[in-house]
SEVEX-840027 format. One record per atom (N, C-alpha, C): residue number from 1; residue in three letters; atom name; x, y negated, z. Coordinates in pm, whole numbers. Each point is the difference from the previous one (the first is absolute). Example, Ala and Ser with C-alpha at 12.3 -4.5 7.8 and 13.67 -1.06 7.14 Angstrom:
BEGIN
1;ALA;N;1319;569;780
1;ALA;CA;-89;-119;0
1;ALA;C;90;-120;0
2;SER;N;-35;-105;-72
2;SER;CA;82;-119;6
2;SER;C;-77;-109;73
# end
This chain:
BEGIN
1;MET;N;462;-5041;-788
1;MET;CA;50;138;-8
1;MET;C;-31;56;-139
2;SER;N;97;63;-64
2;SER;CA;-15;48;-137
2;SER;C;-91;121;-6
3;SER;N;-54;25;-121
3;SER;CA;-88;115;-19
3;SER;C;76;130;20
4;SER;N;129;2;-34
4;SER;CA;80;122;18
4;SER;C;14;35;147
5;THR;N;8;-102;86
5;THR;CA;8;25;144
5;THR;C;-130;61;52
6;HIS;N;-113;-54;-49
6;HIS;CA;-129;55;39
6;HIS;C;-12;146;-45
7;THR;N;45;27;-121
7;THR;CA;-7;136;-53
7;THR;C;85;95;81
8;GLU;N;121;-47;39
8;GLU;CA;90;83;80
8;GLU;C;-61;31;136
9;LYS;N;-63;-100;61
9;LYS;CA;-64;22;130
9;LYS;C;-116;98;-12
10;ALA;N;-74;-14;-111
10;ALA;CA;-113;92;-21
10;ALA;C;49;142;-15
11;HIS;N;109;19;-76
11;HIS;CA;56;133;-17
11;HIS;C;51;56;132
12;ASN;N;64;-85;79
12;ASN;CA;49;44;131
12;ASN;C;-114;40;91
13;GLY;N;-110;-79;-7
13;GLY;CA;-116;32;82
13;GLY;C;-63;132;-40
14;HIS;N;-13;22;-132
14;HIS;CA;-56;125;-49
14;HIS;C;91;117;35
15;GLY;N;131;-22;-12
15;GLY;CA;94;108;33
15;GLY;C;-7;38;146
16;LYS;N;-11;-100;89
16;LYS;CA;-10;27;142
16;LYS;C;-128;75;33
17;MET;N;-111;-41;-64
17;MET;CA;-127;68;24
17;MET;C;6;144;-49
18;LEU;N;64;21;-115
18;LEU;CA;13;136;-53
18;LEU;C;77;89;96
19;LEU;N;106;-54;60
19;LEU;CA;78;77;97
19;LEU;C;-83;31;125
20;LEU;N;-81;-97;43
20;LEU;CA;-86;23;116
20;LEU;C;-104;108;-29
21;VAL;N;-58;-6;-119
21;VAL;CA;-99;102;-38
21;VAL;C;66;137;-6
22;LEU;N;120;6;-59
22;LEU;CA;71;128;-10
22;LEU;C;35;53;139
23;GLY;N;44;-90;88
23;GLY;CA;31;42;137
23;GLY;C;-123;49;74
24;SER;N;-113;-69;-20
24;SER;CA;-124;42;67
24;SER;C;-44;137;-49
25;LEU;N;23;29;-127
25;LEU;CA;-35;132;-52
25;LEU;C;79;110;71
26;GLY;N;127;-29;31
26;GLY;CA;84;100;64
26;GLY;C;-25;16;148
27;VAL;N;-58;-101;65
27;VAL;CA;-19;5;145
27;VAL;C;-147;11;39
28;VAL;N;-83;-84;-58
28;VAL;CA;-139;-13;44
28;VAL;C;-87;117;-48
29;PHE;N;21;43;-125
29;PHE;CA;-94;92;-63
29;PHE;C;48;145;-5
30;GLY;N;113;29;60
30;GLY;CA;49;137;-3
30;GLY;C;-91;98;69
31;ASP;N;-63;-43;109
31;ASP;CA;-87;88;79
31;ASP;C;-129;32;-75
32;ILE;N;-73;-104;-38
32;ILE;CA;-127;22;-70
32;ILE;C;23;63;-137
33;GLY;N;119;-18;-55
33;GLY;CA;31;56;-130
33;GLY;C;24;150;1
34;THR;N;24;57;118
34;THR;CA;20;145;9
34;THR;C;-128;74;38
35;SER;N;-107;-74;30
35;SER;CA;-126;64;37
35;SER;C;-55;92;-108
36;PRO;N;18;-29;-130
36;PRO;CA;-51;94;-101
36;PRO;C;59;139;9
37;LEU;N;111;15;72
37;LEU;CA;62;132;12
37;LEU;C;-85;97;82
38;TYR;N;-79;-54;93
38;TYR;CA;-69;91;91
38;TYR;C;-146;-33;27
39;ALA;N;-46;-120;-33
39;ALA;CA;-135;-43;40
39;ALA;C;-109;85;-66
40;ILE;N;1;12;-133
40;ILE;CA;-103;77;-70
40;ILE;C;12;148;34
41;ASN;N;122;46;14
41;ASN;CA;22;139;40
41;ASN;C;-64;29;136
42;GLU;N;11;-94;92
42;GLU;CA;-59;17;133
42;GLU;C;-152;-1;-7
43;MET;N;-56;-77;-89
43;MET;CA;-147;-6;-13
43;MET;C;-59;135;-40
44;PHE;N;59;59;-103
44;PHE;CA;-61;120;-57
44;PHE;C;56;131;57
45;PHE;N;124;-3;44
45;PHE;CA;61;124;46
45;PHE;C;50;-6;144
46;GLY;N;-32;-110;69
46;GLY;CA;39;-13;139
46;GLY;C;-111;46;92
47;HIS;N;-21;-74;109
47;HIS;CA;-101;39;99
47;HIS;C;-142;-11;-56
48;GLY;N;-20;-91;-93
48;GLY;CA;-135;-18;-54
48;GLY;C;-45;114;-89
49;GLU;N;95;57;-78
49;GLU;CA;-27;110;-92
49;GLU;C;-123;-28;-85
50;ILE;N;2;-111;-71
50;ILE;CA;-113;-40;-83
50;ILE;C;0;84;-129
51;PRO;N;-115;53;-37
51;PRO;CA;-8;74;-127
51;PRO;C;36;-90;-118
52;VAL;N;77;53;-94
52;VAL;CA;46;-79;-114
52;VAL;C;-106;5;-109
53;THR;N;-98;-88;11
53;THR;CA;-106;-13;-100
53;THR;C;6;-141;-59
54;PRO;N;-54;-22;-120
54;PRO;CA;4;-134;-59
54;PRO;C;-61;-107;90
55;GLU;N;-115;31;64
55;GLU;CA;-64;-99;87
55;GLU;C;90;-36;117
56;ASN;N;62;102;61
56;ASN;CA;89;-26;113
56;ASN;C;125;-76;-43
57;ILE;N;48;28;-119
57;ILE;CA;118;-71;-50
57;ILE;C;-32;-147;-23
58;TYR;N;-111;-26;-67
58;TYR;CA;-39;-140;-23
58;TYR;C;-19;-72;133
59;GLY;N;-65;67;95
59;GLY;CA;-27;-63;129
59;GLY;C;125;-30;78
60;SER;N;93;96;7
60;SER;CA;123;-19;78
60;SER;C;89;-106;-63
61;ILE;N;16;4;-132
61;ILE;CA;84;-100;-66
61;ILE;C;-63;-138;11
62;SER;N;-133;-7;-4
62;SER;CA;-69;-128;18
62;SER;C;31;-58;137
63;LEU;N;-2;83;104
63;LEU;CA;33;-46;135
63;LEU;C;144;-50;7
64;VAL;N;90;70;-68
64;VAL;CA;141;-40;-1
64;VAL;C;17;-136;-67
65;VAL;N;-61;-14;-118
65;VAL;CA;13;-125;-76
65;VAL;C;-52;-119;80
66;TRP;N;-117;19;61
66;TRP;CA;-61;-113;72
66;TRP;C;65;-24;135
67;ALA;N;58;104;60
67;ALA;CA;75;-20;125
67;ALA;C;121;-88;-25
68;ILE;N;75;30;-106
68;ILE;CA;117;-81;-35
68;ILE;C;-42;-143;-35
69;THR;N;-108;-12;-77
69;THR;CA;-43;-132;-46
69;THR;C;-49;-86;115
70;LEU;N;-85;55;85
70;LEU;CA;-60;-79;108
70;LEU;C;100;-27;112
71;VAL;N;74;103;41
71;VAL;CA;88;-16;116
71;VAL;C;126;-80;-35
72;VAL;N;63;34;-111
72;VAL;CA;127;-66;-33
72;VAL;C;-24;-131;-75
73;CYS;N;-76;7;-110
73;CYS;CA;-18;-121;-82
73;CYS;C;-76;-109;75
74;PHE;N;-111;37;60
74;PHE;CA;-85;-101;63
74;PHE;C;40;-27;145
75;LYS;N;17;106;79
75;LYS;CA;30;-22;142
75;LYS;C;139;-59;20
76;TYR;N;102;71;-47
76;TYR;CA;137;-43;27
76;TYR;C;41;-120;-84
77;LEU;N;-12;12;-133
77;LEU;CA;55;-104;-87
77;LEU;C;-84;-126;-3
78;THR;N;-130;12;27
78;THR;CA;-85;-118;-5
78;THR;C;-13;-68;136
79;PHE;N;-10;78;108
79;PHE;CA;-27;-59;131
79;PHE;C;116;13;98
80;VAL;N;51;121;20
80;VAL;CA;98;24;106
80;VAL;C;128;-79;-23
81;LEU;N;46;-12;-125
81;LEU;CA;123;-72;-26
81;LEU;C;-9;-148;36
82;ARG;N;-120;-50;22
82;ARG;CA;-15;-139;41
82;ARG;C;33;-20;148
83;ALA;N;-3;108;78
83;ALA;CA;24;-11;145
83;ALA;C;148;14;29
84;ASP;N;80;-92;-54
84;ASP;CA;144;7;22
84;ASP;C;40;-89;118
85;ASN;N;110;36;60
85;ASN;CA;56;-78;111
85;ASN;C;132;-59;-48
86;ASP;N;-7;-125;-51
86;ASP;CA;118;-64;-60
86;ASP;C;60;87;-111
87;GLY;N;-89;58;-80
87;GLY;CA;45;81;-112
87;GLY;C;23;146;33
88;GLU;N;-4;35;128
88;GLU;CA;22;138;42
88;GLU;C;-134;72;13
89;GLY;N;1;132;-23
89;GLY;CA;-120;81;13
89;GLY;C;25;120;89
90;GLY;N;-105;78;23
90;GLY;CA;11;119;82
90;GLY;C;-69;-15;134
91;VAL;N;-6;110;73
91;VAL;CA;-68;2;129
91;VAL;C;61;-99;98
92;PHE;N;131;-7;5
92;PHE;CA;64;-87;98
92;PHE;C;-12;-147;-38
93;ALA;N;-13;-29;-130
93;ALA;CA;-27;-138;-42
93;ALA;C;-139;-42;46
94;LEU;N;-96;91;-9
94;LEU;CA;-134;-28;50
94;LEU;C;2;-21;152
95;TYR;N;80;81;67
95;TYR;CA;13;-17;145
95;TYR;C;54;-138;34
96;GLY;N;96;-45;-78
96;GLY;CA;56;-133;23
96;GLY;C;-102;-110;-22
97;LEU;N;-89;18;-98
97;LEU;CA;-105;-99;-24
97;LEU;C;-99;-4;115
98;LEU;N;-41;118;47
98;LEU;CA;-99;6;107
98;LEU;C;57;-43;134
99;ASN;N;130;11;15
99;ASN;CA;62;-33;128
99;ASN;C;-11;-148;34
100;THR;N;-32;-82;-100
100;THR;CA;-15;-143;26
100;THR;C;-136;-35;61
101;PHE;N;-91;97;-1
101;PHE;CA;-133;-22;58
101;PHE;C;-8;70;135
102;LYS;N;-82;-55;90
102;LYS;CA;-9;53;136
102;LYS;C;-141;47;36
103;LYS;N;-84;19;-100
103;LYS;CA;-137;42;29
103;LYS;C;-4;148;35
104;HIS;N;-106;37;76
104;HIS;CA;-13;139;45
104;HIS;C;-15;95;-119
105;SER;N;-75;-41;-101
105;SER;CA;-21;85;-117
105;SER;C;130;28;-73
106;VAL;N;92;-94;6
106;VAL;CA;129;19;-66
106;VAL;C;79;111;68
107;LYS;N;-12;13;132
107;LYS;CA;70;107;70
107;LYS;C;-47;137;-48
108;ILE;N;-130;10;-28
108;ILE;CA;-52;126;-53
108;ILE;C;60;28;-138
109;LEU;N;8;-104;-82
109;LEU;CA;59;16;-132
109;LEU;C;147;39;9
110;MET;N;69;-51;99
110;MET;CA;141;36;17
110;MET;C;15;147;35
111;LEU;N;-93;53;81
111;LEU;CA;3;143;30
111;LEU;C;-19;82;-128
112;VAL;N;-89;-47;-85
112;VAL;CA;-21;68;-128
112;VAL;C;127;-5;-85
113;LEU;N;67;-115;1
113;LEU;CA;124;-13;-77
113;LEU;C;110;90;55
114;MET;N;5;16;131
114;MET;CA;98;91;59
114;MET;C;-27;144;-44
115;LEU;N;-127;36;-4
115;LEU;CA;-37;133;-50
115;LEU;C;40;12;-148
116;SER;N;-23;-106;-76
116;SER;CA;37;0;-141
116;SER;C;150;18;-19
117;ALA;N;77;-63;87
117;ALA;CA;146;15;-7
117;ALA;C;40;145;21
118;GLY;N;-65;67;97
118;GLY;CA;28;142;23
118;GLY;C;-34;86;-120
119;LEU;N;-115;-31;-63
119;LEU;CA;-39;73;-120
119;LEU;C;99;-25;-114
120;LEU;N;51;-123;-6
120;LEU;CA;97;-34;-104
120;LEU;C;128;81;16
121;PHE;N;47;11;125
121;PHE;CA;119;82;25
121;PHE;C;-25;146;-38
122;GLY;N;-119;50;36
122;GLY;CA;-34;139;-34
122;GLY;C;-2;22;-149
123;ASP;N;-58;-96;-73
123;ASP;CA;-5;9;-145
123;ASP;C;140;-3;-60
124;GLY;N;87;-82;58
124;GLY;CA;137;-9;-49
124;GLY;C;79;128;21
125;ILE;N;-41;79;99
125;ILE;CA;69;127;26
125;ILE;C;-55;112;-88
126;ILE;N;-133;4;-13
126;ILE;CA;-65;111;-70
126;ILE;C;9;-13;-152
127;THR;N;-29;-119;-52
127;THR;CA;-15;-17;-144
127;THR;C;125;36;-80
128;PRO;N;121;-44;38
128;PRO;CA;117;38;-81
128;PRO;C;18;151;-9
129;ALA;N;-25;69;110
129;ALA;CA;15;146;-1
129;ALA;C;-100;64;-95
130;ILE;N;-127;-47;4
130;ILE;CA;-103;56;-88
130;ILE;C;34;-28;-145
131;SER;N;40;-124;-30
131;SER;CA;26;-39;-139
131;SER;C;115;79;-59
132;VAL;N;112;4;71
132;VAL;CA;118;68;-53
132;VAL;C;-22;150;-7
133;LEU;N;-64;57;102
133;LEU;CA;-26;144;0
133;LEU;C;-92;38;-115
134;SER;N;-102;-82;-25
134;SER;CA;-92;28;-111
134;SER;C;73;-4;-134
135;ALA;N;94;-94;-13
135;ALA;CA;76;-10;-125
135;ALA;C;93;119;-19
136;VAL;N;71;37;105
136;VAL;CA;97;109;-10
136;VAL;C;-69;135;-19
137;GLU;N;-122;12;50
137;GLU;CA;-73;127;-16
137;GLU;C;-25;33;-147
138;GLY;N;12;-100;-86
138;GLY;CA;-12;27;-143
138;GLY;C;105;95;-52
139;LEU;N;110;16;75
139;LEU;CA;104;95;-40
139;LEU;C;-54;143;-4
140;ARG;N;-98;28;85
140;ARG;CA;-56;135;3
140;ARG;C;-70;34;-131
141;VAL;N;-51;-102;-67
141;VAL;CA;-67;22;-128
141;VAL;C;103;11;-111
142;ALA;N;96;-92;-4
142;ALA;CA;101;-1;-107
142;ALA;C;102;113;17
143;ALA;N;38;28;126
143;ALA;CA;100;103;27
143;ALA;C;-37;72;129
144;PRO;N;-83;102;-6
144;PRO;CA;-45;71;121
144;PRO;C;113;50;89
145;ALA;N;116;29;-59
145;ALA;CA;113;50;79
145;ALA;C;49;-104;100
146;LEU;N;-31;-129;-24
146;LEU;CA;45;-107;90
146;LEU;C;-101;-29;110
147;GLY;N;-104;82;9
147;GLY;CA;-104;-24;100
147;GLY;C;50;-4;143
148;ASP;N;99;81;31
148;ASP;CA;53;5;137
148;ASP;C;83;-124;35
149;TYR;N;34;-80;-101
149;TYR;CA;85;-116;24
149;TYR;C;-78;-131;6
150;VAL;N;-131;8;-3
150;VAL;CA;-83;-120;-2
150;VAL;C;22;-84;126
151;VAL;N;-7;63;116
151;VAL;CA;15;-75;126
151;VAL;C;141;-56;15
152;PRO;N;107;78;-21
152;PRO;CA;135;-59;10
152;PRO;C;23;-116;-96
153;ILE;N;-50;11;-123
153;ILE;CA;16;-109;-97
153;ILE;C;-76;-124;48
154;THR;N;-119;20;55
154;THR;CA;-79;-112;52
154;THR;C;73;-70;113
155;VAL;N;55;77;92
155;VAL;CA;75;-58;112
155;VAL;C;120;-79;-50
156;ALA;N;70;54;-100
156;ALA;CA;118;-69;-55
156;ALA;C;-40;-132;-65
157;ILE;N;-110;0;-75
157;ILE;CA;-45;-122;-67
157;ILE;C;-40;-105;103
158;LEU;N;-79;39;101
158;LEU;CA;-43;-95;102
158;LEU;C;118;-56;78
159;THR;N;98;86;29
159;THR;CA;119;-46;71
159;THR;C;75;-104;-83
160;GLY;N;11;26;-130
160;GLY;CA;69;-94;-87
160;GLY;C;-73;-133;-11
161;LEU;N;-134;6;-7
161;LEU;CA;-79;-123;-11
161;LEU;C;13;-86;125
162;PHE;N;-14;62;117
162;PHE;CA;11;-76;124
162;PHE;C;143;-48;25
163;ALA;N;97;70;-58
163;ALA;CA;139;-38;21
163;ALA;C;36;-131;-68
164;ILE;N;-73;-35;-108
164;ILE;CA;34;-124;-72
164;ILE;C;-93;-115;37
165;GLN;N;-97;24;85
165;GLN;CA;-94;-106;33
165;GLN;C;64;-115;78
166;PHE;N;110;29;69
166;PHE;CA;64;-103;80
166;PHE;C;59;-111;-88
167;LYS;N;13;26;-128
167;LYS;CA;55;-100;-91
167;LYS;C;-97;-114;-26
168;GLY;N;-125;15;41
168;GLY;CA;-96;-108;-11
168;GLY;C;-98;17;-115
169;THR;N;-109;-75;9
169;THR;CA;-108;11;-99
169;THR;C;46;-37;-140
170;ALA;N;83;-106;-11
170;ALA;CA;44;-46;-132
170;ALA;C;79;109;-72
171;LYS;N;91;65;71
171;LYS;CA;81;105;-62
171;LYS;C;-87;120;-38
172;VAL;N;-91;39;88
172;VAL;CA;-88;113;-30
172;VAL;C;-88;-32;-120
173;GLY;N;-53;-122;-5
173;GLY;CA;-83;-39;-113
173;GLY;C;77;0;-131
174;THR;N;124;-45;4
174;THR;CA;83;-2;-121
174;THR;C;26;140;-52
175;ILE;N;21;95;92
175;ILE;CA;30;137;-40
175;ILE;C;-125;71;-51
176;PHE;N;-109;-12;73
176;PHE;CA;-118;79;-31
176;PHE;C;-99;-71;-92
177;GLY;N;15;-131;-20
177;GLY;CA;-91;-71;-88
177;GLY;C;-11;62;-139
178;PRO;N;112;16;-71
178;PRO;CA;-7;62;-133
178;PRO;C;-50;145;4
179;ILE;N;37;74;104
179;ILE;CA;-43;140;11
179;ILE;C;-151;9;16
180;VAL;N;-54;-82;90
180;VAL;CA;-145;2;23
180;VAL;C;-75;-52;-122
181;THR;N;57;-96;-71
181;THR;CA;-62;-49;-123
181;THR;C;-16;113;-101
182;ILE;N;105;77;-20
182;ILE;CA;-6;115;-90
182;ILE;C;-103;101;50
183;TRP;N;-6;18;133
183;TRP;CA;-96;93;59
183;TRP;C;-143;-38;-36
184;PHE;N;-34;-128;16
184;PHE;CA;-137;-43;-30
184;PHE;C;-30;10;-149
185;ILE;N;98;-27;-84
185;ILE;CA;-21;15;-144
185;ILE;C;-28;146;-33
186;CYS;N;73;91;63
186;CYS;CA;-23;143;-22
186;CYS;C;-139;42;50
187;LEU;N;-41;-53;115
187;LEU;CA;-134;30;51
187;LEU;C;-106;-40;-102
188;ALA;N;15;-119;-56
188;ALA;CA;-97;-49;-98
188;ALA;C;-2;87;-125
189;LEU;N;118;34;-53
189;LEU;CA;8;79;-122
189;LEU;C;-56;140;21
190;LEU;N;29;61;115
190;LEU;CA;-55;132;29
190;LEU;C;-152;-4;8
191;GLY;N;-52;-107;59
191;GLY;CA;-145;-13;9
191;GLY;C;-63;-20;-136
192;ILE;N;59;-86;-82
192;ILE;CA;-53;-27;-134
192;ILE;C;-3;128;-84
193;ASN;N;104;81;14
193;ASN;CA;9;124;-76
193;ASN;C;-118;93;26
194;GLN;N;-49;3;123
194;GLN;CA;-115;84;35
194;GLN;C;-132;-69;-36
195;ILE;N;-4;-132;17
195;ILE;CA;-124;-74;-29
195;ILE;C;-36;10;-147
196;ILE;N;100;4;-88
196;ILE;CA;-26;10;-144
196;ILE;C;-82;126;-32
197;ASP;N;31;110;70
197;ASP;CA;-71;126;-24
197;ASP;C;-139;1;62
198;HIS;N;-18;-72;110
198;HIS;CA;-130;-1;69
198;HIS;C;-37;-143;39
199;PRO;N;-36;-83;-97
199;PRO;CA;-35;-139;29
199;PRO;C;-127;-14;85
200;GLU;N;-76;109;14
200;GLU;CA;-122;-8;82
200;GLU;C;32;-26;147
201;ILE;N;126;11;37
201;ILE;CA;38;-29;138
201;ILE;C;-27;-146;35
202;PHE;N;-17;-85;-101
202;PHE;CA;-32;-141;26
202;PHE;C;-136;-18;66
203;TYR;N;-81;107;2
203;TYR;CA;-124;-6;76
203;TYR;C;28;-31;147
204;ALA;N;121;32;46
204;ALA;CA;35;-19;140
204;ALA;C;0;-147;40
205;PHE;N;5;-91;-96
205;PHE;CA;-7;-142;33
205;PHE;C;-137;-40;54
206;ASN;N;-98;84;-23
206;ASN;CA;-134;-26;53
206;ASN;C;-5;41;146
207;PRO;N;-17;-94;94
207;PRO;CA;2;35;143
207;PRO;C;-116;89;42
208;ILE;N;-104;9;-83
208;ILE;CA;-114;85;33
208;ILE;C;44;147;13
209;TYR;N;96;42;-82
209;TYR;CA;49;137;9
209;TYR;C;62;27;137
210;GLY;N;76;-97;50
210;GLY;CA;62;17;131
210;GLY;C;-103;4;111
211;LEU;N;-99;-87;-5
211;LEU;CA;-104;-4;103
211;LEU;C;-84;128;-1
212;LYS;N;-34;49;-119
212;LYS;CA;-76;124;-9
212;LYS;C;81;118;53
213;PHE;N;129;-3;-27
213;PHE;CA;88;107;46
213;PHE;C;3;5;153
214;LEU;N;12;-116;64
214;LEU;CA;-1;-5;146
214;LEU;C;-133;49;56
215;HIS;N;-108;-35;-68
215;HIS;CA;-133;42;46
215;HIS;C;-15;152;-4
216;THR;N;52;61;-106
216;THR;CA;-13;146;-12
216;THR;C;87;74;101
217;LEU;N;109;-61;44
217;LEU;CA;90;66;96
217;LEU;C;-54;-3;142
218;GLY;N;-87;-97;31
218;GLY;CA;-44;-14;138
218;GLY;C;103;-75;82
219;TRP;N;-36;-30;126
219;TRP;CA;89;-86;79
219;TRP;C;131;69;35
220;GLN;N;-3;130;31
220;GLN;CA;124;69;38
220;GLN;C;93;15;-120
221;GLY;N;-55;43;-112
221;GLY;CA;82;13;-120
221;GLY;C;53;-135;-49
222;SER;N;-84;-104;18
222;SER;CA;42;-134;-42
222;SER;C;118;-49;82
223;LEU;N;-2;29;129
223;LEU;CA;112;-41;85
223;LEU;C;130;67;-43
224;LEU;N;-8;130;-30
224;LEU;CA;120;70;-45
224;LEU;C;50;-57;-133
225;LEU;N;-93;-28;-90
225;LEU;CA;39;-54;-129
225;LEU;C;59;-139;13
226;LEU;N;-63;-86;79
226;LEU;CA;49;-137;15
226;LEU;C;137;-2;67
227;GLY;N;26;100;86
227;GLY;CA;134;11;58
227;GLY;C;105;22;-108
228;ALA;N;-35;78;-104
228;ALA;CA;91;21;-112
228;ALA;C;6;-123;-89
229;VAL;N;-114;-69;-16
229;VAL;CA;-2;-121;-83
229;VAL;C;92;-107;59
230;MET;N;7;-5;133
230;MET;CA;86;-99;64
230;MET;C;148;19;-37
231;LEU;N;34;121;-43
231;LEU;CA;140;24;-38
231;LEU;C;40;-84;-121
232;VAL;N;-96;-36;-85
232;VAL;CA;35;-74;-121
232;VAL;C;36;-145;31
233;ILE;N;-40;-49;116
233;ILE;CA;35;-138;36
233;ILE;C;103;-5;112
234;THR;N;57;116;33
234;THR;CA;109;2;99
234;THR;C;118;-81;-53
235;GLY;N;44;-96;76
235;GLY;CA;107;-89;-44
235;GLY;C;-52;-134;-47
236;GLY;N;-133;-15;-8
236;GLY;CA;-55;-128;-40
236;GLY;C;32;-111;98
237;GLU;N;19;39;127
237;GLU;CA;30;-101;101
237;GLU;C;137;-64;-22
238;ALA;N;85;66;-80
238;ALA;CA;133;-56;-28
238;ALA;C;-9;-129;-79
239;LEU;N;-108;-18;-76
239;LEU;CA;-16;-124;-76
239;LEU;C;-2;-119;94
240;TYR;N;-59;19;117
240;TYR;CA;-7;-108;99
240;TYR;C;124;-3;87
241;ALA;N;46;117;40
241;ALA;CA;114;7;92
241;ALA;C;128;-55;-63
242;ASP;N;19;21;-131
242;ASP;CA;123;-43;-67
242;ASP;C;-17;-134;-72
243;MET;N;-106;-71;31
243;MET;CA;-25;-127;-67
243;MET;C;113;-100;24
244;GLY;N;58;1;119
244;GLY;CA;107;-94;31
244;GLY;C;126;22;-80
245;HIS;N;19;122;-49
245;HIS;CA;121;30;-77
245;HIS;C;-11;-47;-144
246;PHE;N;-118;12;-59
246;PHE;CA;-13;-23;-144
246;PHE;C;-100;-109;-36
247;GLY;N;-87;-37;91
247;GLY;CA;-99;-102;-29
247;GLY;C;-128;57;-61
248;LYS;N;-108;-76;14
248;LYS;CA;-130;46;-48
248;LYS;C;-2;16;-151
249;LYS;N;56;-97;-70
249;LYS;CA;-12;-3;-146
249;LYS;C;67;121;-64
250;SER;N;121;32;43
250;SER;CA;71;113;-62
250;SER;C;-71;132;29
251;ILE;N;-56;14;120
251;ILE;CA;-72;123;34
251;ILE;C;-125;12;-85
252;ARG;N;-72;-109;-18
252;ARG;CA;-121;4;-83
252;ARG;C;34;30;-146
253;ILE;N;107;-60;-51
253;ILE;CA;40;25;-138
253;ILE;C;37;147;-19
254;GLY;N;80;54;92
254;GLY;CA;41;139;-10
254;GLY;C;-119;95;5
255;TRP;N;-96;-32;86
255;TRP;CA;-116;88;15
255;TRP;C;-87;-1;-125
256;PHE;N;-42;-116;-43
256;PHE;CA;-96;-8;-110
256;PHE;C;62;28;-137
257;SER;N;129;-26;-16
257;SER;CA;63;21;-130
257;SER;C;44;143;-23
258;LEU;N;32;74;105
258;LEU;CA;53;136;-18
258;LEU;C;-61;103;94
259;VAL;N;5;-26;130
259;VAL;CA;-35;102;98
259;VAL;C;-147;41;-10
260;TYR;N;-89;-96;4
260;TYR;CA;-143;30;-4
260;TYR;C;-41;73;-128
261;PRO;N;37;-51;-118
261;PRO;CA;-36;75;-122
261;PRO;C;58;141;-3
262;ALA;N;126;15;45
262;ALA;CA;64;131;-3
262;ALA;C;-71;99;93
263;LEU;N;-35;-45;119
263;LEU;CA;-70;89;94
263;LEU;C;-136;41;-53
264;ILE;N;-77;-97;-50
264;ILE;CA;-133;32;-51
264;ILE;C;10;98;-117
265;LEU;N;92;-25;-93
265;LEU;CA;16;90;-114
265;LEU;C;41;140;43
266;ASN;N;87;9;100
266;ASN;CA;46;130;44
266;ASN;C;-110;78;70
267;TYR;N;-77;-67;87
267;TYR;CA;-108;70;67
267;TYR;C;-108;42;-99
268;LEU;N;-29;-85;-97
268;LEU;CA;-94;40;-106
268;LEU;C;57;119;-78
269;GLY;N;130;-3;-25
269;GLY;CA;64;111;-70
269;GLY;C;-7;130;78
270;GLN;N;18;-8;132
270;GLN;CA;-12;121;81
270;GLN;C;-142;54;-4
271;GLY;N;-98;-91;3
271;GLY;CA;-139;43;-13
271;GLY;C;-25;64;-136
272;ALA;N;57;-59;-106
272;ALA;CA;-15;56;-134
272;ALA;C;64;139;-8
273;TYR;N;113;18;66
273;TYR;CA;65;132;1
273;TYR;C;-87;103;71
274;LEU;N;-63;-41;110
274;LEU;CA;-90;92;70
274;LEU;C;-118;41;-89
275;LEU;N;-44;-92;-86
275;LEU;CA;-111;32;-89
275;LEU;C;36;110;-99
276;THR;N;130;18;-27
276;THR;CA;41;105;-93
276;THR;C;-18;139;60
277;GLY;N;-2;8;134
277;GLY;CA;-11;129;66
277;GLY;C;132;72;12
278;ARG;N;109;-62;-45
278;ARG;CA;132;63;10
278;ARG;C;63;-38;134
279;ILE;N;-7;91;95
279;ILE;CA;56;-24;133
279;ILE;C;114;100;21
280;VAL;N;117;-52;33
280;VAL;CA;114;91;21
280;VAL;C;-22;84;124
281;GLN;N;66;109;8
281;GLN;CA;-27;100;102
281;GLN;C;22;-49;142
282;ASP;N;92;-92;18
282;ASP;CA;27;-46;137
282;ASP;C;-88;-118;38
283;ASN;N;-101;-31;-85
283;ASN;CA;-96;-106;29
283;ASN;C;62;-139;7
284;ASN;N;110;-22;-64
284;ASN;CA;57;-133;-12
284;ASN;C;-38;-54;-137
285;ILE;N;-38;-131;-4
285;ILE;CA;-39;-57;-129
285;ILE;C;96;-113;-33
# end
């Protein structure tokens, strides 16, 4: 076989992988990629109502950074993606794996998986509404006169999104892949812009700040805060659930090459913005 044939096959292989990565960006990471719209806002201005002080900012951002790193990078991408069922992932793939065993303990695990399936359906119903509504609410800041149209616009967007889902994962990935790629690039650039002014936000990489922050809040305050922290990893389960569509390699490449750096930079940037003390009147950051 000639060297040109080998080169052509290599290019075809790289091109196919690039398309898979682009498709995974449009399907797998859309959920977790919208968490920056509301997660930090919920921490400081939601039910927790955390005072905006430098110590609290370092602590909360530290918890966010390490939650993403430990849960997504280590839990999902390192361990969970290995539990595939003929290349398929998700709760029902796990059910299929356990169904081959007849031990009593397995029946208990199946009950847990059934509960997980219910939670998955609930997440699939709640998360799109929260993400889109949080995004559209930005109209109130840019154009207050459009405030009354936030809910109708949200309903129209969600209706349009669900209307095209029947075309299949490949079509959805092709359409939204480039859009989500631009989204993550914008998240990173917005974060960098704030980090330049307040590079001290890098203190948040020290997990001690997060642990001290939880200690000062007490158990009740910590529970409220951790509930908000969980918002930053909402959609992380899609990495496993959509594994059968795109494969482990493309999901890992998409995460580590773009999604993970963009999310970390954006959350650090939001923390840096809070350090400026400039908070808009409607408490959206």
